[in-house]
N, C-alpha and C positions, 0 to 999 in steps of 0.2 A: 664597389659593387662588382661581383664576379659576373662572368659571361653567362653562367647558368642562371643566376638570379635575374639577370636582364631578360633572358629568354622566357623563363617560367613566369616572371612578372608580367610580361606582355601577353602570354598565353592566358593568364588568369584575369586579365583586365576586363572589366565590364565595358561594353560599348556605351559611350556617352550618349546623351540625348542631343539631337541636332535640331536646329531651327528650320532647316530646309534640306532638300535632297542634295543640292550642290555641296553644302558643308559636310554632309555625311560621306559623299563620294571622295571629296578632297582628303578627308581623314583616312578613309579606308585604303586609298591608293598608296599611302605611305607603307602599308603592309602588303598589299595584294599585287602590286605591279609585276613582281617576279613570277607569279603564278598564272599569268595571263597567256593565252594562246596568241599566235600571230595571225595577221589577216591573210597570209598565204595559206593557212589551214582553213580553206573555205568550207570544208565539211562541218565546221563548228557553227556556221551561220547560214548556209544556204539551205533552201527548201524547208525552212522552219517558220512557224507563225510567231513572230516577235510582237509582244504587246508593249506599247509605249506607256511609260510611267512618268507622271509629273507630280509635284507636290502642291499644285494649285487646286484649292477647293472648288474653284469654278470650272475646272477641267473634268467634265463628266463623260466625255466621248470615249468610245472604244476605238483606238487606232491600232491596226495591225500593220506590220511591215514584213514583207516577204522578199527575200533575195533569191531569185531563181538561179539555177546553175548556168543557164544560157545567157545571163546578164540582164534579164528582165527584172524590174523592180515594181512591186505592187504595194500601194498604200491604200489600206482599206479603212475608211472612216465610217463607223456604224453601218457597215455592209456595202457602202458605195465605193467602188474600186476606181482608183486612178493608177495609170501605169506609166512607167518610165523605164530607165535603164540605170544600171550601176556598173562601175568599173573599179577594179582593185589596181589603182595607179597612184603614182606620186607619193608613195608612203602612206596612203589612206584609201578611203572609199569615196569615189565621186558619184553623187546621186544627181541624175538628170531627170527632172519631173516638172511638168507644167511650165516649161520654158526656162526653168532655173537650173543652174549647175552649181553644186555645192560640194566642197571638199571636207570630209570628216576624217579625223584621225582616231585610231583605236586607243581607248583608255583602258578597257578591260574586256576580255572575252573568255568565256568558258562554255560548258554545256548548257548553263542556265541563264547567263547574263551576257549582254552585248552592250557595252557602254562606249559611246563615241563622243567626241568633242569636235565641234566645228573649228576649222583652222582659224587662227588669229585670236585676238583678245576682244571678245564681244561684250564683256562686262561694262566697258565704258560706253557702249552703244545702247545700253538699256534693255538688252534682250532678257527675256523672262528666265531662262535657264542656261547654265553653262554647259550642261551635259545632255546628250541625247540618250536617255536611259531606256533600254529595252530588256525585257525578260521574256522567257517562254510564256506563252499565253496561259496555260493552266496555273502556273505560279503567280502570274500577275493578277489573275482573277480572284485568287484566294487571299492575297495579302496586300496591304497598303505599303507605301514606301518605307516607313520606319522598320517594319518587319522584314522587308526585302533587304534592307541594309544589314540587319542582324543575320540573315541567311548568308549574305555575302561575307560577313565577318567570320562566320563558321568555316568558310572555305580556307581562310588564312589559318585558323586554329587547327583544322584537321591536317592541312599540309605541313604545318610546323610540327605538330605532334609526330607525324610520320618521319620527318627528317630527324627529329630527336631520337626516335626509336632506332632508326638506321645508324645514326652516329654512335649510340650506346652499344649496339650490336657489333659494329666494326671495332670499336675500342675494346670490347670484351674479347673479340676474336684475336686482336693483336696481343692482348695480355696473355691469353691462353697459349698462343703460338710462341711468345717470348719465353714463358716458363717451360714449355715443352722442349724447346730447342736448347735451353741452358740448364 
């Protein structure tokens, strides 16, 4: 199988159906990790209303998370505000709220999605979700988690299409230069 057929095959692949949000994020991170912004790019996540997304049918609350530029952290549950602080330290984000201190590591970050994972292996401890999945509030209010995963997959497809176009353009430029010089 050629390199081109591998690339184009992955681009044309339909997103499979997932049993839960964690399974979908695990699958997508195989493709998306290289398109993520870093935590030191704080303008990607500060002063934004992030809506928490879960795949639990019993989760009906609206939980907003706001990371203020001054280090203040707001957790807004159905309009009730709890405040704490956040720090970009130890290769992750430390959230200090309600007497708890928790370290989260970046899984994926862009203009629309902020996906974190609590440090350590919590699956053996019976925690409900592996990922702390946040999306901008308008997007999260319009779509359920399966549609959000499809939107996230489109990030991979559009970035890969762009890279292929640039690669083809550079290759054609080299061919033209080669024939012009010889």
